C-alpha positions as CSV (number, residue, x, y, z in Angstrom):
1,X,86.5,-156.2,36.6
2,X,90.1,-156.8,37.3
3,X,91.0,-156.6,33.5
4,X,88.9,-153.4,33.3
5,X,90.7,-152.0,35.9
6,X,93.7,-153.2,34.5
7,X,93.0,-151.6,31.5
8,X,92.3,-148.3,32.2
9,X,95.7,-148.2,34.6
10,X,97.7,-148.7,31.4
11,X,96.3,-146.5,29.3
12,X,96.2,-143.7,32.5
13,X,100.0,-144.7,32.7
14,X,100.1,-144.7,28.7
15,X,98.8,-140.5,29.1
16,X,101.1,-139.8,31.7
17,X,104.3,-140.8,30.1
18,X,103.0,-139.1,26.8
19,X,102.0,-135.8,28.7
20,X,105.3,-135.8,30.4
21,X,107.5,-136.8,27.6
22,X,105.7,-135.0,24.6
23,X,103.6,-132.4,25.7
24,X,105.6,-130.6,28.3
25,X,107.9,-127.3,28.2
26,X,111.2,-128.0,27.9
27,X,112.3,-124.3,27.8
28,X,110.2,-122.8,30.1
29,X,112.2,-122.9,33.2
30,X,115.3,-122.3,31.6
31,X,113.5,-118.8,29.6
32,X,112.7,-118.1,33.3
33,X,115.5,-118.5,34.9
34,X,117.6,-116.5,32.1
35,X,114.7,-113.8,32.7
36,X,115.3,-114.1,36.6
37,X,119.2,-113.7,36.3
38,X,119.0,-111.0,34.0
39,X,118.0,-108.9,37.5
40,X,115.3,-106.9,35.8
41,X,112.1,-108.4,37.1
42,X,111.0,-110.4,39.6
43,X,110.3,-114.4,39.3
44,X,106.8,-113.6,38.9
45,X,106.8,-111.4,36.2
46,X,109.2,-113.4,34.5
47,X,106.9,-116.5,34.9
48,X,104.4,-113.9,33.1
49,X,106.8,-112.8,30.0
50,X,107.6,-116.9,30.1
51,X,103.2,-117.9,29.6
52,X,103.2,-115.1,27.4
53,X,105.9,-115.9,24.8
54,X,104.7,-119.7,25.4
55,X,101.9,-119.1,24.2
56,X,102.8,-117.7,20.5
57,X,105.7,-119.5,19.9
58,X,106.8,-122.9,20.2
59,X,109.9,-124.4,22.3
60,X,112.0,-125.0,18.8
61,X,111.2,-121.0,18.8
62,X,111.6,-120.0,21.9
63,X,114.9,-121.9,21.9
64,X,115.9,-120.0,19.0
65,X,114.5,-116.8,20.7
66,X,116.8,-118.1,23.6
67,X,119.9,-118.7,21.4
68,X,119.8,-115.4,19.6
69,X,119.0,-117.4,16.0
70,X,116.6,-114.8,14.9
71,X,116.3,-115.0,10.9
72,X,114.0,-115.7,8.0
73,X,111.2,-118.1,9.6
74,X,111.2,-115.7,13.3
75,X,111.9,-112.0,12.4
76,X,113.3,-110.2,14.8
77,X,111.1,-107.3,14.7
78,X,107.9,-109.7,15.4
79,X,110.1,-111.5,18.7
80,X,110.7,-108.3,20.1
81,X,107.9,-106.8,19.9
82,X,106.0,-109.7,21.3
83,X,108.5,-109.6,24.1
84,X,107.9,-105.9,24.9
85,X,103.7,-106.2,24.8
86,X,104.4,-109.4,27.0
87,X,106.6,-107.1,29.5
88,X,104.3,-104.1,29.3
89,X,102.0,-106.7,30.5
90,X,103.5,-108.7,33.2
91,X,104.7,-105.2,34.3
92,X,102.4,-105.8,37.3
93,X,101.0,-109.0,36.9
């Protein structure tokens, strides 16, 4: 019985490590912080916009958006349209 509990705890620990290291967004908090620092939206609206953008783009894409590195892979017009739509959706969350 103790070996079963040991295996279960090892599996749960592995799941926790994988989730925290590989499945969490590294750009979510910086995106929200930048949005709030702009001073045009509340923190609640910025979090709504961050969720909206992170559903549509990967972390690498969001980092490129924040660094203003838009080009062939990430068309500027598409990004601007998504941010505009997200901002309108999140205006009154």
